[in-house]
N, C-alpha and C positions, 0 to 999 in steps of 0.2 A: 503492499501500500505507500503511496507516494505521500509527501509532506502535505499537499494541496488536500488530499480526500482526507487525511488526518485531521488536519486544520479545520475542513469541511463538517467532519462528523461530530468533531469538536464543538463548532459552533451551533450546529443543530442540536447536541446535547445540553447545550449551556440554554439555549433559547427552550427547550422542553422542560428543563429544570424550574427556568424563570417562569414560564406558563403555567408550570404544577402548582408553583408555589405562590402566585398571583391568584389562581382559581381557588385554594384552599387558604386564603388569608381573610381578614375580617373585612368587613365594608369600610373600615375607616383606614385600613392599611391600601384597600385598594382605590380610594380616593386621593390618599397620599401621592399611590403611583400616577394616578392621572394628572392630578395638580403640576407633578414633577414633569412629566410629558408635555401638558399645554405650558408650563414655564420656559421648557428647552423650547418649543416652536415659536412661543412670541419672541424668545430671544433670538432664533435663527432669522425670523421674520424681519424685527428690527436691523439686525447683521446686514441681511440682505438689503433692505430699504435704504440703511447709509451709506452703503457702499456703492448703490446705484445712483443717491446723490451726488457722492464723491465723484464717480465718475461723470456723471452729467457736468458737474461744476466744472471737472478737469478739460471735456470736450468745448464745453462753451468759453472757457479761458483761452483755449487754442485757437476756437473761432475767431473770438477778440482780436487775438494777436494777429492772426491771419488776413484779418479784415483791416488792422489799423497797420500792417506792413504792405498792404495793398494799397491802401490810402495812402502810405508816403510815397510808394513810389508812382502811383499817379501824379502826386502833386510834383515830384523831381520830374517827371515826363513832362508836364506841363509848363513847368519852369524853362525847361530845355529847349522847348517847341516855342517858347516866348522870347527866350533870348536869341535864337537861333531867327525867328521874326524879325527881331528888332536890329539884327547884325545884317539881315538881307535889306532891311528897310533903307 
């Protein structure tokens, strides 16, 4: 039996043991488990939301910077064009 198979069997065994223990625990203990799972889920959702906000902020900053550089390039191009026009006139 390979290590992956042993690991999978161990995981299944732990899962079965946890399920059996949960099924045979008091309603109060079951509620504690549910509360822990819900808290973990809420924390994961909050973390995911924070990560998404940070990614959006970075994308927004990159877009602002790109727009600023493009605007500066356009201003420079206009300036060069005006100087060329003045030199010809």
